[in-house]
Structure formats: structure tokens, C-alpha cells
Residue frames relative to the residue before (quaternion, step in Angstrom):
aa qw qx qy qz dx dy dz
M 1.0000 0.0000 0.0000 0.0000 0.00 0.00 0.00
N 0.3454 -0.7555 0.5244 0.1867 3.57 -0.85 0.99
I 0.1057 -0.8002 0.5894 0.0317 3.59 -0.51 1.19
T 0.0134 -0.8275 0.5603 -0.0322 3.59 -0.49 1.17
D 0.5994 0.5782 -0.3661 0.4152 3.61 1.11 -0.51
K 0.5297 -0.6585 0.4338 0.3123 3.58 -0.90 0.94
E 0.6528 0.5149 -0.3182 0.4555 3.59 0.96 -0.84
D 0.6189 0.5298 -0.3426 0.4679 3.58 1.06 -0.71
G 0.6422 0.5341 -0.3211 0.4463 3.56 1.02 -0.79
L 0.6534 0.4980 -0.3040 0.4822 3.57 1.00 -0.83
F 0.6262 0.5372 -0.3288 0.4596 3.55 1.06 -0.79
L 0.6550 0.5084 -0.3119 0.4640 3.59 0.94 -0.85
Q 0.6118 0.5451 -0.3475 0.4559 3.57 1.06 -0.70
K 0.6527 0.5072 -0.3069 0.4717 3.59 0.99 -0.84
I 0.6312 0.5269 -0.3335 0.4613 3.58 1.00 -0.79
A 0.6457 0.5172 -0.3184 0.4628 3.59 0.94 -0.86
E 0.6496 0.5148 -0.3164 0.4614 3.58 0.99 -0.81
K 0.6560 0.5065 -0.3111 0.4651 3.58 0.99 -0.81
C 0.6321 0.5255 -0.3274 0.4660 3.57 1.02 -0.79
S 0.6690 0.5025 -0.2980 0.4594 3.57 0.89 -0.93
K 0.6477 0.5173 -0.3205 0.4584 3.58 0.97 -0.83
A 0.6515 0.5207 -0.3165 0.4520 3.59 0.93 -0.88
I 0.6785 0.4825 -0.2808 0.4775 3.57 1.04 -0.80
D 0.7360 0.4592 -0.2418 0.4347 3.57 0.81 -1.04
T 0.7789 0.3295 -0.1670 0.5068 3.60 1.02 -0.79
F 0.3696 -0.7423 0.4727 0.2981 3.60 1.32 -0.17
T 0.5255 0.6192 -0.3959 0.4286 3.58 1.26 0.51
P 0.4847 -0.6655 0.4696 0.3188 3.64 -0.82 0.85
T 0.0967 -0.7663 0.6314 0.0693 3.56 -1.11 0.70
F 0.1691 -0.8074 0.5638 0.0398 3.54 -1.12 0.71
T 0.4021 -0.6643 0.5679 0.2730 3.54 -1.22 0.54
D 0.5686 -0.4806 0.4957 0.4472 3.52 -1.37 -0.14
F 0.6603 -0.4267 0.3825 0.4854 3.58 -1.26 -0.18
L 0.1522 -0.8051 0.5721 0.0360 3.55 -0.86 1.03
D 0.4047 -0.6606 0.5614 0.2910 3.56 -1.15 0.60
G 0.7554 -0.4142 0.2559 0.4386 3.56 -1.29 0.13
R 0.6539 0.5288 -0.3166 0.4388 3.56 0.97 -0.85
M 0.7136 0.4416 -0.2646 0.4752 3.58 0.79 -1.00
K 0.5793 0.5640 -0.3700 0.4577 3.57 1.14 -0.56
K 0.6607 0.5097 -0.3034 0.4601 3.56 0.92 -0.91
I 0.6455 0.5191 -0.3155 0.4630 3.58 0.94 -0.89
A 0.6775 0.5009 -0.2898 0.4539 3.57 0.92 -0.96
L 0.6784 0.5017 -0.3051 0.4415 3.58 0.82 -0.94
D 0.6255 0.5270 -0.3412 0.4633 3.58 1.03 -0.73
A 0.6716 0.4951 -0.2989 0.4631 3.59 1.01 -0.81
I 0.6632 0.5290 -0.3022 0.4347 3.58 1.00 -0.85
K 0.5056 0.6610 -0.4196 0.3624 3.61 1.18 -0.41
E 0.5796 0.6073 -0.3602 0.4068 3.56 1.16 -0.62
Y 0.7425 0.3804 -0.1950 0.5157 3.58 1.20 -0.61
A 0.2583 0.8321 -0.4693 0.1435 3.58 1.29 0.24
G 0.6714 0.5217 -0.3130 0.4232 3.60 0.99 -0.69
K 0.7671 0.3615 -0.1826 0.4974 3.57 1.18 -0.44
L 0.7682 0.3454 -0.1679 0.5122 3.59 1.22 -0.40
I 0.2598 -0.6687 0.6642 0.2099 3.48 -1.35 0.48
C 0.1475 -0.8010 0.5783 0.0460 3.57 -0.76 1.06
V 0.0117 -0.8122 0.5807 -0.0534 3.59 -0.71 1.11
C 0.2024 -0.7606 0.6071 0.1089 3.57 -1.00 0.89
Y 0.1079 0.7994 -0.5807 0.1100 3.57 -0.87 0.93
G 0.0410 -0.8204 0.5702 -0.0104 3.55 -0.91 0.98
G 0.7255 -0.4239 0.2398 0.4863 3.57 1.24 0.31
F 0.7904 -0.0396 0.0306 0.6105 3.57 1.18 -0.52
E 0.6811 -0.5038 0.3475 0.4019 3.55 -1.26 0.40
H 0.8482 0.1394 -0.1432 0.4905 3.56 -1.07 0.89
A 0.2538 0.7546 -0.5580 0.2339 3.61 1.06 0.59
E 0.4420 -0.7044 0.4890 0.2634 3.58 -0.99 0.81
R 0.7455 0.2766 -0.1676 0.5828 3.58 1.01 -0.82
V 0.0298 0.8227 -0.5615 0.0835 3.57 -0.64 1.12
K 0.3728 -0.6284 0.6134 0.2998 3.49 -1.43 0.16
I 0.2599 -0.7256 0.6082 0.1899 3.54 -1.21 0.52
G 0.1627 -0.7794 0.6008 0.0712 3.54 -0.85 1.04
M 0.1668 -0.7786 0.6002 0.0764 3.57 -0.97 0.89
F 0.0419 -0.8288 0.5546 -0.0607 3.57 -0.56 1.23
S 0.4906 -0.6588 0.4866 0.2974 3.57 -0.94 0.89
K 0.4449 -0.6910 0.5025 0.2685 3.58 -0.87 0.94
D 0.5902 0.5860 -0.3675 0.4161 3.58 1.13 -0.58
V 0.7437 0.3799 -0.2046 0.5106 3.59 1.13 -0.69
Y 0.8146 0.2710 -0.1044 0.5020 3.57 0.87 -0.97
G 0.3560 0.7692 -0.4695 0.2473 3.57 1.22 0.30
Y 0.5636 0.6197 -0.3770 0.3951 3.57 1.27 -0.33
C 0.5629 0.6317 -0.3902 0.3632 3.60 1.15 -0.51
E 0.2907 -0.7755 0.5412 0.1456 3.55 -0.80 1.05
Q 0.7840 0.1793 -0.0940 0.5868 3.57 1.18 -0.57
E 0.5811 -0.6013 0.4227 0.3494 3.57 -1.09 0.73
S 0.6094 0.5997 -0.3492 0.3834 3.57 1.03 -0.79
E 0.5622 0.6060 -0.3892 0.4064 3.59 1.19 -0.42
L 0.7120 0.4464 -0.2449 0.4836 3.58 1.21 -0.45
Y 0.4372 0.7297 -0.4478 0.2755 3.60 1.24 -0.18
E 0.6545 0.5456 -0.3259 0.4094 3.59 0.97 -0.82
L 0.6111 0.5557 -0.3548 0.4381 3.60 1.22 -0.25
F 0.5841 0.5779 -0.3660 0.4369 3.57 1.26 -0.25
D 0.3784 -0.6887 0.5680 0.2446 3.56 -1.12 0.70
V 0.3046 0.7278 -0.5466 0.2808 3.56 0.15 1.34
A 0.0177 -0.7832 0.6209 -0.0277 3.55 -0.76 1.11
A 0.2625 -0.7738 0.5587 0.1420 3.57 -1.26 0.25
L 0.1712 -0.7719 0.6065 0.0836 3.53 -1.20 0.68
Q 0.2080 -0.7078 0.6522 0.1744 3.49 -1.31 0.48
I 0.1152 -0.7674 0.6288 0.0501 3.56 -0.89 0.99
K 0.0476 -0.8235 0.5647 -0.0274 3.55 -0.57 1.16
G 0.3583 -0.7541 0.5193 0.1824 3.54 -0.81 1.08
S 0.6710 -0.5189 0.3626 0.3860 3.53 -1.34 0.17
G 0.5033 -0.6390 0.4346 0.3867 3.56 1.17 -0.55
F 0.6643 0.5059 -0.2962 0.4638 3.58 1.27 -0.22
S 0.7594 0.2162 -0.1480 0.5955 3.57 1.29 -0.05
S 0.3019 -0.7395 0.5660 0.2039 3.58 -1.27 0.10
F 0.0716 -0.7830 0.6153 0.0558 3.56 -1.26 0.38
G 0.3234 -0.7511 0.5507 0.1673 3.53 -1.31 0.41
H 0.7762 -0.3469 0.2546 0.4608 3.54 -1.38 -0.04
R 0.6798 0.4994 -0.2963 0.4480 3.58 0.85 -0.97
D 0.6261 0.5396 -0.3365 0.4513 3.59 1.03 -0.75
V 0.6604 0.5065 -0.3050 0.4629 3.57 0.91 -0.94
M 0.6746 0.4953 -0.2986 0.4587 3.58 0.85 -0.99
G 0.6563 0.5242 -0.3142 0.4426 3.57 0.93 -0.88
S 0.6710 0.5026 -0.2975 0.4567 3.57 0.97 -0.85
V 0.6777 0.4811 -0.2938 0.4723 3.58 0.96 -0.85
L 0.6707 0.4802 -0.2980 0.4804 3.59 0.90 -0.88
G 0.6009 0.5840 -0.3395 0.4273 3.56 1.18 -0.60
L 0.6069 0.5407 -0.3474 0.4675 3.58 1.27 -0.26
G 0.5995 -0.5784 0.3525 0.4263 3.57 1.31 -0.02
I 0.4369 0.6944 -0.4555 0.3457 3.57 1.29 0.25
K 0.3730 -0.7149 0.5440 0.2321 3.58 -1.00 0.80
R 0.6035 -0.6049 0.3836 0.3503 3.57 -1.04 0.81
E 0.6583 0.5376 -0.3240 0.4155 3.61 1.00 -0.77
A 0.6201 0.5243 -0.3478 0.4687 3.61 1.27 -0.18
L 0.6877 0.4746 -0.2551 0.4866 3.58 1.32 -0.18
G 0.2928 -0.7347 0.5862 0.1756 3.52 -1.08 0.80
D 0.8157 -0.2199 0.1768 0.5049 3.56 -1.03 -0.79
V 0.1644 -0.7098 0.6728 0.1283 3.48 -1.34 0.54
Y 0.1225 0.7967 -0.5893 0.0536 3.59 -0.78 0.87
L 0.2862 -0.7743 0.5550 0.1028 3.50 -1.09 0.88
P 0.2970 -0.7567 0.5529 0.1828 3.62 -0.53 1.10
D 0.7637 -0.0081 -0.0024 0.6455 3.57 1.29 -0.44
E 0.6578 -0.5379 0.3593 0.3858 3.60 -1.27 -0.07
K 0.7020 0.4447 -0.2668 0.4881 3.59 1.25 0.16
S 0.7641 0.2173 -0.1774 0.5809 3.59 1.25 0.29
A 0.0691 -0.7929 0.6049 0.0224 3.53 -1.24 0.46
Y 0.2096 -0.7358 0.6266 0.1484 3.53 -1.31 0.43
L 0.0714 -0.7938 0.6039 0.0072 3.55 -1.03 0.87
C 0.2129 -0.7272 0.6332 0.1578 3.54 -1.20 0.65
M 0.1260 0.7919 -0.5816 0.1372 3.57 -1.01 0.83
N 0.6746 -0.4383 0.3793 0.4572 3.55 -1.32 -0.06
S 0.6051 -0.6181 0.3604 0.3492 3.59 -1.00 0.77
V 0.6481 0.5060 -0.3302 0.4636 3.63 0.93 -0.81
V 0.6432 0.5165 -0.3089 0.4735 3.55 1.03 -0.83
A 0.6221 0.5579 -0.3399 0.4315 3.58 0.99 -0.83
Q 0.6694 0.4867 -0.3039 0.4718 3.58 0.92 -0.87
Y 0.6388 0.5288 -0.3235 0.4557 3.58 1.01 -0.80
V 0.6656 0.4868 -0.3016 0.4786 3.58 0.91 -0.90
C 0.6271 0.5488 -0.3269 0.4458 3.56 0.98 -0.85
D 0.7141 0.4603 -0.2472 0.4659 3.59 1.00 -0.84
N 0.8102 0.3460 -0.1306 0.4547 3.59 1.07 -0.68
L 0.6264 0.5441 -0.3615 0.4255 3.61 1.11 -0.43
E 0.0474 -0.8296 0.5560 -0.0210 3.57 -0.61 1.15
K 0.8069 0.1455 -0.0622 0.5691 3.59 1.13 -0.60
V 0.0846 -0.7242 0.6788 0.0869 3.51 -1.28 0.56
A 0.7781 -0.0104 -0.0850 0.6223 3.53 -0.58 1.23
R 0.7448 -0.3512 0.2585 0.5051 3.64 -0.66 -1.04
D 0.5695 0.6109 -0.3650 0.4114 3.54 1.26 0.27
K 0.4102 -0.6693 0.5579 0.2694 3.57 -1.04 0.77
V 0.1062 -0.8157 0.5683 0.0212 3.57 -0.95 0.88
K 0.2835 -0.6927 0.6296 0.2082 3.50 -1.40 0.37
V 0.1578 -0.8063 0.5682 0.0458 3.56 -0.91 0.96
N 0.0013 0.8003 -0.5981 0.0419 3.55 -0.88 1.00
I 0.4065 -0.6626 0.5670 0.2726 3.54 -1.16 0.65
V 0.0921 -0.7925 0.6023 0.0277 3.57 -0.89 0.96
E 0.5594 -0.5916 0.4514 0.3651 3.57 -1.16 0.51
V 0.5407 -0.6658 0.4098 0.3107 3.54 -0.83 1.04
D 0.7046 0.4733 -0.2853 0.4451 3.58 0.91 -0.87
K 0.6707 0.4552 -0.3051 0.4999 3.60 1.29 0.02
L 0.3619 0.7308 -0.4947 0.3003 3.58 1.26 0.28
P 0.4041 -0.6631 0.5565 0.2955 3.60 -1.02 0.70
V 0.3143 -0.7803 0.5109 0.1771 3.57 -0.44 1.19
P 0.4291 -0.7173 0.4790 0.2682 3.61 -0.72 1.00
Q 0.3433 -0.7193 0.5678 0.2055 3.55 -1.05 0.81
R 0.0740 -0.8235 0.5625 0.0000 3.56 -0.55 1.15
E 0.0919 -0.7805 0.6178 0.0254 3.53 -0.77 1.10
F 0.0235 -0.8147 0.5788 -0.0271 3.56 -1.05 0.71
A 0.3213 -0.6909 0.6095 0.2191 3.49 -1.36 0.37
V 0.3796 -0.7368 0.5185 0.2104 3.57 -0.94 0.92
M 0.0493 -0.7719 0.6339 0.0005 3.54 -0.92 1.01
S 0.0147 0.7949 -0.6066 -0.0023 3.57 -1.08 0.60
G 0.1626 0.7733 -0.6007 0.1211 3.52 -1.22 0.51
T 0.4456 -0.6528 0.5232 0.3186 3.55 -1.27 -0.26
V 0.1208 -0.7824 0.6089 0.0494 3.54 -1.13 0.72
A 0.6190 -0.5604 0.3984 0.3796 3.56 -1.22 0.47
S 0.7754 -0.1205 0.0966 0.6123 3.59 1.11 -0.72
D 0.6149 -0.5597 0.4036 0.3817 3.57 -1.29 -0.03
R 0.3117 0.7561 -0.5123 0.2622 3.62 1.20 0.39
L 0.6260 -0.5787 0.3766 0.3625 3.54 -1.13 0.67
D 0.6551 0.5135 -0.3380 0.4392 3.60 0.89 -0.79
C 0.6332 0.5221 -0.3335 0.4639 3.60 1.07 -0.68
I 0.6798 0.4885 -0.2925 0.4622 3.57 0.93 -0.89
V 0.6308 0.5186 -0.3316 0.4725 3.60 0.99 -0.77
S 0.6245 0.5360 -0.3291 0.4630 3.57 1.03 -0.78
L 0.6551 0.5046 -0.3066 0.4713 3.59 0.98 -0.86
C 0.6904 0.5012 -0.2870 0.4357 3.59 0.86 -0.95
T 0.7851 0.3599 -0.1646 0.4764 3.56 0.95 -0.88
G 0.4201 -0.7149 0.4650 0.3103 3.59 1.16 -0.49
V 0.5423 0.6003 -0.4159 0.4153 3.59 1.24 0.23
S 0.6437 -0.5182 0.3868 0.4092 3.58 -1.27 0.21
R 0.6358 -0.5289 0.3886 0.4063 3.58 -1.23 0.36
E 0.6223 0.5427 -0.3525 0.4403 3.59 1.02 -0.70
K 0.6678 0.4677 -0.3015 0.4943 3.58 0.96 -0.81
A 0.6118 0.5464 -0.3482 0.4538 3.58 1.07 -0.72
K 0.6311 0.5285 -0.3290 0.4628 3.60 1.00 -0.81
L 0.6564 0.5108 -0.3082 0.4617 3.57 0.96 -0.87
M 0.6241 0.5384 -0.3333 0.4578 3.58 1.02 -0.79
I 0.6665 0.5044 -0.2950 0.4629 3.56 1.00 -0.88
T 0.7242 0.4421 -0.2546 0.4639 3.60 0.74 -1.05
S 0.6405 0.5091 -0.3261 0.4735 3.60 1.24 -0.30
G 0.5482 -0.6547 0.3778 0.3579 3.58 1.28 0.02
N 0.4868 0.6898 -0.4121 0.3426 3.57 1.22 0.43
V 0.6983 0.4220 -0.2626 0.5151 3.61 1.27 0.08
N 0.1119 -0.7608 0.6373 0.0512 3.55 -0.91 1.00
V 0.1407 -0.7508 0.6386 0.0932 3.57 -1.10 0.76
N 0.8284 -0.0624 -0.0231 0.5561 3.54 -0.63 1.21
H 0.7282 -0.4951 0.2035 0.4281 3.52 0.98 1.13
F 0.6854 0.4138 -0.3054 0.5155 3.61 1.23 0.23
E 0.5636 -0.6079 0.4414 0.3435 3.55 -1.04 0.82
Q 0.0773 -0.7975 0.5984 0.0066 3.55 -0.93 0.94
L 0.1526 -0.8241 0.5439 0.0406 3.57 -0.66 1.16
K 0.5764 0.5971 -0.3713 0.4164 3.60 1.28 -0.18
V 0.3260 -0.7822 0.4984 0.1828 3.58 -0.40 1.20
D 0.7288 0.4326 -0.2410 0.4730 3.60 1.14 -0.57
L 0.3171 0.7529 -0.5166 0.2565 3.61 1.21 0.35
P 0.3959 -0.6926 0.5345 0.2789 3.64 -0.82 0.86
V 0.2276 -0.7675 0.5876 0.1181 3.58 -0.83 0.99
L 0.2007 -0.8197 0.5323 0.0677 3.57 -0.64 1.15
E 0.6560 -0.4740 0.3994 0.4306 3.55 -1.30 0.23
E 0.8025 0.2371 -0.2508 0.4867 3.55 -1.07 0.95
D 0.4371 0.6478 -0.4961 0.3783 3.62 1.19 0.16
V 0.2594 -0.7515 0.5905 0.1389 3.55 -1.14 0.76
L 0.1198 -0.7940 0.5949 0.0369 3.57 -0.74 1.09
S 0.1002 -0.7459 0.6552 0.0657 3.55 -1.03 0.89
I 0.0490 -0.8146 0.5772 -0.0305 3.56 -0.53 1.20
R 0.4379 -0.7341 0.4504 0.2579 3.56 -0.46 1.23
G 0.8085 0.2336 -0.2073 0.4989 3.51 -0.81 1.08
Y 0.7540 0.3590 -0.1941 0.5147 3.59 1.27 -0.25
G 0.5739 -0.6166 0.3776 0.3845 3.63 1.14 -0.39
R 0.5858 -0.5698 0.4593 0.3481 3.53 -1.37 -0.36
F 0.0993 -0.7995 0.5924 -0.0041 3.53 -1.04 0.90
V 0.1680 -0.7547 0.6247 0.1097 3.57 -1.14 0.72
I 0.3380 -0.7319 0.5559 0.2027 3.57 -0.80 1.03
K 0.1635 -0.8448 0.5065 0.0547 3.58 -0.32 1.23
E 0.8341 -0.0330 0.0511 0.5483 3.60 0.95 -0.64
H 0.1171 -0.7017 0.6956 0.1005 3.51 -1.15 0.80
G 0.1793 -0.8218 0.5354 0.0765 3.57 -0.38 1.23
G 0.7600 -0.3471 0.2712 0.4779 3.53 -1.18 -0.55
L 0.5892 -0.5646 0.4450 0.3689 3.54 -1.35 -0.08
T 0.4576 -0.6457 0.5335 0.2985 3.53 -1.17 0.61
K 0.6997 -0.4464 0.3367 0.4448 3.58 -1.28 0.09
K 0.6893 0.4548 -0.2713 0.4944 3.57 1.20 -0.52
G 0.5830 -0.6359 0.3535 0.3616 3.56 1.27 0.22
R 0.4990 0.6412 -0.4369 0.3860 3.57 1.21 0.38
L 0.4695 -0.7024 0.4781 0.2400 3.55 -1.13 0.76
K 0.3380 -0.7305 0.5594 0.1981 3.58 -0.82 1.03
T 0.0023 -0.8236 0.5637 -0.0628 3.59 -0.72 1.08
V 0.1579 -0.7622 0.6221 0.0836 3.55 -1.05 0.86
V 0.0800 -0.7996 0.5949 -0.0167 3.55 -0.88 1.05
H 0.2284 -0.7336 0.6202 0.1580 3.56 -1.14 0.74
K 0.1911 -0.7620 0.6088 0.1104 3.58 -0.76 1.03
M 0.3818 -0.7318 0.5190 0.2218 3.57 -0.71 1.11
I 0.2782 -0.7694 0.5582 0.1378 3.56 -0.92 0.97
């Protein structure tokens, strides 16, 4: 994978330092919560240490989109037969946010209210809403207690916040439709065109107009490389997860598989 962004380079440096520390000190090391793109970058880098490290991804529940990556020395943790045996070593807590019942809120409202408390995005895992009057969030344990003590409103609704045991979280059921096709490259405008069926020119306009989020944040760069496990939200079209960038066709086009969330 070609890493050209300066921030990506700094991130890779941190990953290398964490891997070295886990190997040299026999102490587990962990990343912050990562979106699909950063998870992919990190996992590709950690492959270099495959002979000495066990690498585990965990976000509080199965198929979480935002996860932490834990790096464990094989000399110490090689006895583990299943990744789940290491989940308890991760600093992941969960909150339930419950509305009054007289108003409704969405994903953006919840995120805005929590971030408005001064919380950094990397301290937060997934947010999911079983309905429009409640939400569940995964996050660092210290942050969870702070949010529990200070969050009083989401949008215009008063809320009650409780810490819940991670292993008792109601796991969201996610259904999807499989889409596949070929694109000229992994640029965002090409992927948006594939997901929506519109031309690349219209896809570019959708992006520059602020109608496309990548991993829950607005993205205006039409040439952003889209990686496997990235989550795209396209206004008017829904949410998509990039599941696979395959090989090239004879014409040099990239084979891509996308899951559209239903």
C-alpha cells in the first residue's frame, strides 16, 4: 500500500513503536479506536511482525466498525487459542443513552453531543441506535465515566446515561446487499460512482458539495484513496462498506466489492 499522506506516515511510526514495545517488554500495547481506513493501514504494517506478535482487533462487540488493535507478544500470549480470550485486556467500556421519549435523535446528534464535551474522536468506538430515542456507545473507560457524569442532552432531548457491561451490549443486526464492479482506481470519486451508479463527474460534485462522509466524517477530497473496510455515507443513497479491492482486469480496472447497508 502506498502511503503518501504525512499524517499516515506519523501514524505508521507510532504503530511500529507499539509493536517494538510489545515485543521488547512483553507488555501488550493498544491503539486508539480506529476507523476502517486506519485499521487497514495498521494491520498491513503489523504484518511485518507476524512471527513475534499476536494482533487482535476489538471494539466491544462482533463486527464493530471502529476498533482498537492490541499487539501481544507471542512468547507470553501464544497459549491463547481464541482472540476472545484477550478481549478483557482492552480498555473498552460501553454506555447507554436513553431519551425522554418525547423527542428523537440520530447518529450525528449523539456524536455532536459527546464530542461537544471535549472528547476526542479517537477515544470513541461505535455509536449505534436501536431506535430514535436511545443509543449505545463504546469508548475508553475513563471517558465513559466522564460522559456519564456530564451528558445531559442530545439534540433538544434530555437524556439519561448509564454504564453497561460490554458483554451485555445488544449487538446490532446488520443486513447488506452485495454489489460488485470495476473502477478506474480506488479514488473516492470512482468508488462513489460505483456505489451510486452516477457518472464520475456527478460523483465529484456530490463529494465537493459535502454529500459524502468517509468513516463518519465529511470528505471533500475527490482523490482520497478508499481502502477496504472504509465506510461511506452518501446522502440520498445510503451507507456502504468497501469489502474488497481485488485484482486488475485485462483493461487495468480495479475489481471492487461493496456491501450496501440495508
